[in-house]
C-alpha positions, -999 to 999 in steps of 0.1 A, spaced: 0 1 -1 29 25 8 39 27 -26 7 29 -45 -3 61 -59 -42 73 -49 -62 69 -79 -95 56 -70 -113 77 -41 -136 45 -36 -106 26 -26 -88 51 -4 -86 58 34 -75 92 47 -54 99 77 -43 130 92 -1 132 92 26 125 70 36 92 55 51 70 84 27 85 109 10 59 133 -21 69 117 -5 56 86 3 23 102 -31 20 117 -43 21 79 -20 -5 70 -31 -29 99 -69 -19 97 -75 -16 61 -47 -29 39 -69 -34 9 -71 8 6 -46 31 -6 -40 59 18 -44 98 14 -23 119 41 -40 151 52 -22 181 69 -50 184 96 -83 164 112 -104 191 93 -88 181 61 -90 145 69 -129 145 74 -132 168 43 -117 143 21 -143 116 30 -171 144 29 -161 156 -6 -157 119 -16 -116 119 -23 -118 92 1 -140 63 11 -132 67 49 -112 83 76 -85 68 102 -93 89 133 -76 85 164 -97 95 196 -76 85 226 -41 69 238 -37 49 268 -10 74 281 -18 108 268 -56 107 270 -81 120 245 -70 135 215 -76 173 217 -103 188 194 -115 155 179 -146 152 200 -159 188 187 -152 176 150 -170 144 150 -205 157 153 -200 180 132 -186 162 103 -219 143 95 -197 110 92 -205 79 109 -185 54 125 -183 22 109 -152 5 130 -126 7 154 -89 -2 155 -64 -4 187 -30 6 173 0 -5 195 25 25 196 61 11 193 85 41 194 118 39 176 149 59 180 159 68 143 192 80 131 207 88 97 226 62 81 261 55 100 248 71 130 257 55 166 239 64 198 270 80 212 270 106 183 237 120 196 229 151 211 190 160 202 160 140 196 132 153 178 96 141 177 58 151 186 56 165 223 35 133 233 62 110 218 90 129 237 70 126 269 61 88 264 98 83 261 112 104 290 135 77 305 155 67 274 159 107 268 170 112 301 192 81 302 211 91 271 214 128 280 195 141 250 178 176 244 143 169 233 132 192 205 96 196 196 82 191 161 51 190 145 45 152 144 66 120 145 66 112 105 78 147 100 106 146 126 119 115 106 116 133 73 133 163 86 168 143 101 167 123 70 169 154 50 193 171 71 217 142 75 232 152 108 243 119 130 240 139 161 201 145 159 177 117 163 140 111 158 113 91 176 88 76 152 75 44 138 94 14 121 73 27 91 87 60 91 123 46 92 115 25 64 99 53 41 128 76 51 157 56 49 168 58 85 183 33 109 166 19 141 192 26 166 168 13 194 134 -3 193 105 -2 216 117 27 238 83 41 251 83 40 291 46 23 291 43 -10 275 7 -5 272 11 25 250 -19 20 224 -42 46 203 -78 37 197 -90 49 162 -123 50 146 -130 43 110 -154 67 97 -175 71 66 -202 90 48 -228 63 55 -238 45 86 -229 7 81 -247 -9 111 -243 -45 111 -269 -73 112 -277 -82 148 -259 -116 161 -240 -129 191 -209 -108 183 -197 -81 204 -208 -44 193 -200 -7 206 -228 20 201 -212 55 201 -238 82 209 -232 122 214 -263 142 234 -272 169 253 -295 168 283 -322 194 294 -309 222 319 -328 208 350 -313 192 382 -301 158 377 -308 155 341 -277 134 333 -282 110 360 -319 104 346 -308 101 313 -280 77 318 -304 57 343 -319 37 312 -286 22 305 -281 9 340 -315 -4 342 -315 -23 311 -279 -36 320 -262 -19 290 -226 -12 304 -210 26 294 -171 19 285 -168 56 281 -184 89 290 -171 124 283 -181 160 284 -169 191 268 -184 224 263 -203 236 231 -209 269 215 -185 288 237 -207 284 269 -195 272 302 -232 259 312 -239 241 281 -222 204 275 -226 180 248 -218 142 260 -202 117 245 -207 76 252 -193 45 241 -219 17 251 -215 -23 248 -241 -34 225 -258 -32 192 -281 -2 183 -311 -27 177 -309 -47 204 -339 -45 230 -317 -33 257 -301 -7 239 -333 3 223 -351 9 257 -320 26 270 -320 50 239 -357 54 241 -352 67 281 -322 87 269 -342 111 244 -369 116 267 -346 134 292 -329 152 261 -342 185 240 -355 172 206 -330 162 181 -302 164 210 -293 128 207 -273 116 177 -260 78 171 -226 84 156 -225 46 148 -229 8 160 -200 -14 149 -180 -46 157 -158 -43 187 -123 -48 179 -108 -81 190 -83 -60 213 -112 -53 236 -114 -90 244 -77 -95 245 -75 -70 272 -105 -80 291 -127 -48 282 
């Protein structure tokens, strides 16, 4: 996939970042059948799907170390797109150098601020000066272009391959569980048929401005035995009193329990304030990790 030029938008997946980014690696892992379209920003990535320049987008939403991806929860409801799947990508950071560089040559290391923070121990042990860059793959491209053996980058093995760099040290992240969750989003909902499989339903909603409204709205999930794996709030319309909520619930949107829970949720929300972003198969990663 990495060498193919994008020619058919119906066989293309968009991601934010440069070739070699972890989002690029997620595309390869989850949808190896599709070409990739690198995009400069999250907005550009979503716009590529909206304008039918790509079939779908690989959207990072949270990391097990750094937490949720900033701004993305504001963009998802506004995009008009639907979640069709999820993918958990293990983040294996590599210390990269130009050809012939040695650990003893290094003085600086470049990468995205989160990657630098996730590799503090190695940076401290080697006495390197961290230099913040726009992204991991971009850092790899920068040091490859500069050719300075005293400057390393923290990025993926894919970034090393694409930029002709050497992996000076592998798996340098401080936390062994470092994993990013991605959502695959497209223009149309793709609700799978109901069966005995595991599913996740993602919903965004606003509640009425009355006491205990959130407690009552979520009560339907509890009484119907629907487990919530994620609940987040964020401000909307620049107001400190108006919040939108984002929920991941275990179960198929058309199951009897979920139908009843959603019915109760809508009762405590303003009209048209509840939106199902998608109901999709749970990634096998959840079962492997006891979720």
